N, C-alpha and C positions, 0 to 999 in steps of 0.2 A: 485266426486263421477264416480264411475264406469258405465259401461253400465248397467249391471244385475240393481243396487240400482238405477238410475233414469229409466227403465223399471218399477221395480218395486213399486215406487214412484208418477210415472206419472199414472198408471193402476195398482191403488190397487185391481181393484174388475176383472183382466185377472188371469187366470190360469197357468201360462207359463208354459210349462216341460222345465228343464235347463240340461243338460248333467253336472253331477258329474266332478267337476274338472278342467272346461275347462271357467272361469267366463272369463276371459280375451281374450277369442278368442271371442266375441259376439261381433256381427255387427252390431245387431239391430233388427229387427223382421219384417215379413210379417205381413204388416195392417190388411188385408183384412179377416184372422186367429187365427192372435196371435201366430203364429211362430214363434221359434226364430231362426237365425241366427248365425251361429258360420262361422270362418275362418274357411281351412283347411291346412292353414300354419301355423295361427297360433297354433293350435290342437298339430300340429305335433312336434313344438318349445317346447309347450309348456310337453312331454310325453320326449322330448329328454332331456331334462332338472330333467328331471326324473330318469335319467342314461339310457334311451335307445338307441341303435346305431339309426339311424336315417332310415336305412332299418327295424329294429324290432319295431321304431313307425310308420311307415308305415305300417305294414304290422299292427298291433295291433291297428290301427286307423282303418281300409278300416272290421277287420273283428268284431274288438270286439264295437266301436265308432258307425262308418256310419254306417254300413253292419246290425241296429238294427231298427228295424221299433216295433214302443212303438205306434202306435195306430195314432189318425187322428192329434196330434200337438207336432208328429216327428218331430225333428229341421234339418230346412236348412244347407245344408253344402254346403258353398260360396266354388268352386274350385279358390281362387285366388295364378297366380301367381307360384303354386306351380307343 
């Protein structure tokens, strides 16, 4: 069971906001307001596996992913060893 499946099964009443395509980069969630926490390093790795260079993946991530505010449940981006 991956982190997303675990979160959804343990908290079925919660409405987590999920970043499409980055399920494997989920580290967990913030307990107080149920915001999903993602590993930036793993998100960049996902983008690179999709064919982007590291530079392009970083630029895409910052501009199109982490740079987007989508309300109170906007995910938290953990800068873990990157």
